N, C-alpha and C positions, 0 to 999 in steps of 0.2 A: 754478522749476517750469515756467512757460510756455514757457521757452526749451528745457527738455528735452522737453517734449511736442511742440513743433514740430519738434525734430530727429527725434524718433522717427516722427512723421507722415511726413516728407519720406523717411525711410529705407524706409517701407513701399512706395514706388512706384519703387523701384529695379528695372527689369526687366532689367538689363544681363546680359551673358553673362560671369557671375562665374567664372573658370576658373583653376586653378592647374595645374601640371604636375608629375606624379610621377616619370617616367622620363626627363625632360629637364631642362634649366636652367631652373628656376622664375623667375629673375631676368630671363629674356627674354620670359616670357609676359606678356600683358596682365593686371593684377591690379586689384583695387579694384572700386568701384561707381559707374558712371555714373547719374545720376537719369535716370529714363524716366518719361514721362507717360502716364496714361490719356486716351483721346480725350476732349476737352470743353474748356471754359475756365472759369478762376475756379472749379475744383472745390473744393468744401467737403469737410472730414473730419471723422471721429470716432474717438475711441480708446476701445476696449471698450466700444462702442455709445453711447458719450456724445458728443454733438456738441461740436466744439471753436468756441468763439464767436470772431467777428472773424478767422477764418482761412480764406484761400482761395489755391489755388496758381495763381499766374500763369504759365503754361506756354507762352505763345504768343511765338515770336520772328519778327524781321525779318532780312534779310540783314546789316544792320549790327550785329545782336546776337550773331553766331555766336562771334566771338572766334577766337583761333589753336587749331588742332588740337594736342592734346598726346597722343602715344602713351601709352595707360593702364598706365604702369608703377608707378602708386602714388605717384608724387613729388607730384602736384597734391593729393591728399588727399580724402577723401570729402567732409569738411565744407565744405572751400573750394569744391569743386564745386557742392555743393548750395546753398550761399548765394550763388553767383555771384561769389566772390572769386578764383576761378582764371582761367586764360588762356582756358579755352574755356567756352561756354554750351551748355546742351541743352534741348530742349523741342520743340514741334512747330511746323512751318512749314507754310503752304498755297501750293500752286502750281496754276497754270492746267493744265498737261499731267501733272502726277504727283500731284495731289490732296495729301492731308495725309502730311507726312513727319515721322518721329520721329528727330531728329537723334541722340539717344543711341544708337539702333539702327545708324543709319549709321556711326557712329564705331566702335561695337563690332565690328561685323562687318568693317570696314576694317582694324582692328588685328588681329584674328584672321587675317586673309587675310594680312597682312604677317609675323605670327609664324608661321603655318603654313607659308609660303613657305620661311622660312629652314630650318624643320626637315625638311620633305619633300624640298628640294632637296639637303640633305646627306645624307639617308638613303634617297634613292629606290632602290628595288630591293633594300633591305638584309634584307627579312624581319623587320623589328622594328616596333613600335607606338609612337606617340605616345599616351601615357596621360594623360588628363584627370581632374581631380578629379569625383566623382559628382554627377550631377543625378538623383536617384532611382535611376537605374541608372549602373553603372560604364562610362565612355565611352573608347573606344579608336579611334584612327585608324590602320588596320593597312596597312603597305607591304609587299605581297607580295615574296618573293625574285624577283628577275628580273636577267637580264644586262643591264647598261646600257652596256656597252663600245661598243655599236654607236651610241649616241647621241652626236651632237656636243655641244659645251658649249651651244650655242644651243638645241638641240633639248631638253636637260636643264632648261634654265632655262623654256622655254616651257611644257613639260609640267608642271613643278612650279608655276608660276604659275596655270595652268588648275586643276589639282588643289586647290591653296590656297583659290582663290575658291570652288569648289564645295563643299569641305569645311567652310569657314567658314559658308557658308549652311546645310549639313546641321546644324550646331551650333545655328544660330538656329531652323531648323524644329523640332529636338527641343526647344529651350528653351520654345516656344510649347506644345508638348505637356505638358513637364513642368510648367509654370505651372498649366495646367488641371487636372493631377493632383495638385497642391498643393505643388509645389516652391517653396521660399522662399529667396531670396538672402540675406535676413537673417531668422533664425529668429524666428518669431513674428509676422512681418509678411506678410500674405496678399497674393499676386499674382493672384488670380482675375480682377481687373478688366482686367488686361492681356492675358490669355490670348487668343490668335487675334483681337486688336484689328485692325480692318480696314487699318490702315497699317503693321503691324509688318513684315511679311514682305516688302513693296515696299521699305520702308526699309532692311531688312537686305541686300537684293539690290543696291540702289543702292551701299552702303558696299563689297560685294565687288566690283562692276564698277568703280568709281572706283579702288580699291586695285590691281585687276589691272592696269588700264591704266597706273598709275604704275610697277608692277614689270616689266611688259613693255618699258617704256622705259628704267627704270633699276634692274635686278634687284639692283645691289650696295650700294644706298643704306643708310645708317644709320637708326635709328629717328628721330633728330633731323631729319634731312633729309626723311624720309618725312612727318613731321608737317608740315614747312613745305610741302611740295608738296601734301600732302592739304588743308591750309587753303586754298590756292588753287583746287584743282581741285573742292573741295566747292562754293565759292562759285560757281565758273564752271558747274558742273552745276546748281545751283539757279537761277541767271539763265537758263540754257537752257531749264529747266522752267518759267520765267515765275513765279518766286516773288512772292508777294503781299505788300502792305505789312502790318504788324501789325494795323492797324485793318480792312482788309479780310479778313484771315484771322480775325480775331475775329467779324466780321460773318457769314462763311460758316460758321463752326464753329457759332455761335449759331442759325443757321438749320436746324441738324440737331438741335437740342435736342428730344427727344421722339421722334426717330427713329434716330439713331445714338448718342445718350448722354441721360442723364436728369439734369437740373440739381437735380431735388428730391431725389436720393439723395447720399450722402456716401461718399467712399473710407474704407476699402477694400471697401465693399460691392461684390459681383461685378456687379450690374446698374446700375451707373453707365454702363457701355458696354452699350448694348442690341444693337448689331450686331457679329457676329463673322465672320470669314471663315476658314473650315475648309480651304480649298483649298491643298493643299501641292504646288504645281507648280514646275517649273523655268522657265516662261515666265509672267510676271505682267503685268498692267495695273492701274493704279491703281483701287480702288475709288471709285465715285461720279463718275467722271470720263468725260466722252463723248469717244470718240478719244484717250484718254490714251496716254502713251508706254510702250510695251512694253519690259520688260527681260527679259532671258533668260540662263540658264546651260545648259550642256549636259553629258551624260554622255560625249559622243564627243570625244576629244582631237583636237588639230590634226595628229597623226600618224595618225589613223584608228583608233587603239585605243579601247576602252571605258574609262571612268574607273577601273572596278573592277578592272582588270588591274593598276593601279599604286597605288591607294589605295581604301580604303573604310572606312564608319562602323560600328562595332560598340557595341551597348548590352548589356553582360553583367548578368544578374539579380543582385540584392543578396540578402542573407540573409533580409531581411523586406521584403515590398512590399505592405504594407496598403493603399496608394493605389490599387493595382490590382486589388483584390479583385472588383470588379463587372464586369471585363473578361469577354469570351467565354473559354471554357476554352482554345481553341486558342492564343489570344494569351497569356493569363495563364500558361501553362505553358512557353512557349517561353523557352529559357534566353538566347537572344540575339536581339535585335531588330536590324534594320537599316532603311535609308530606304524599302525595299519595303513595311515594315509601317506607315509613317507614316500613310498615307491611311486604313487601318483604324482606327488609333487616333483619328484626327481626326473619322472618320465617327461613331465611337462617342461622342465628345465633343459633336458636333453633335446627335445624336439624343437624348442625355440633357439637353442645354440646352433642346432644342425641347419636351420634356415638362415641364421645369421652368417654363418661362415660358408655355406653353400655345399656342405659335406658332412657326413657323420662324424662326430668328435668323440664317440665312446672308445675307450681303450679295448 
């Protein structure tokens, strides 16, 4: 009984981008669930409102704890990953220049950048869609019909890499919105504590940027080789950001108790995380860090074209959308949402949360 309860608790906090693919080869897509942590340390938990005694989530990592990256093809298995028996470990690291970084978010977006590059490169200009399983709405990455004969092989590769990183990050942005509106990777396990957590999107962007750098240099590598190189490059990036030791990370996160998180509350309660970042920008600086390292993606491609001339992200309405009933009419009635709608959706979430807690929750 205890083991079953602990397994259920750990599954609650999986905030990864769980995606399968409909119209493309699902075996190539990242699958499975990486454990993802709400901001805080030694987080306590409850099930059905009942506190779980003698249980806390030790989610703080150091550089030596990361393990090897494994492209998320499901081979590692959910339980082995959650219990630390797999090759890779996931949790929060703290850095001098990048603040808190959620390693599961970094890995997930990196894997989707790799996956989307393969699909976009092969289908660029085809007038077809990459169809992903729904997250509250049906998700499509549409590749408009365009003549690609004028593109050299190198130009095609470069555009495809740029689009893959941007589209993978768009998926991450939508995931934050979907979590807030009630999306659950595992049915019955709330992810409200993770929605708009202040370290999430910066972590996702790091994953996209590191993966893009790898693909720009070696566009034809396999998943296995990608995993090997990403293991090295992730560590190098964290060292460049001046990663803290585990003890210093724990001290830093503990100092934010009552400001960014609340140790008196238990997961999956929403307000375990007190501070949220609702800014869905393409240029990000880490929250809580003075002169932190900026990371940026852009909608302008290296050839001068706008990204939406080659790829765009569409969210098609589902048959029933009870989660969105409180939205303004003009948003609720739109059959298709795109990234241009994301800030309005995030602003709605911000206003709702501010009323709920009685004060502004923006970082």
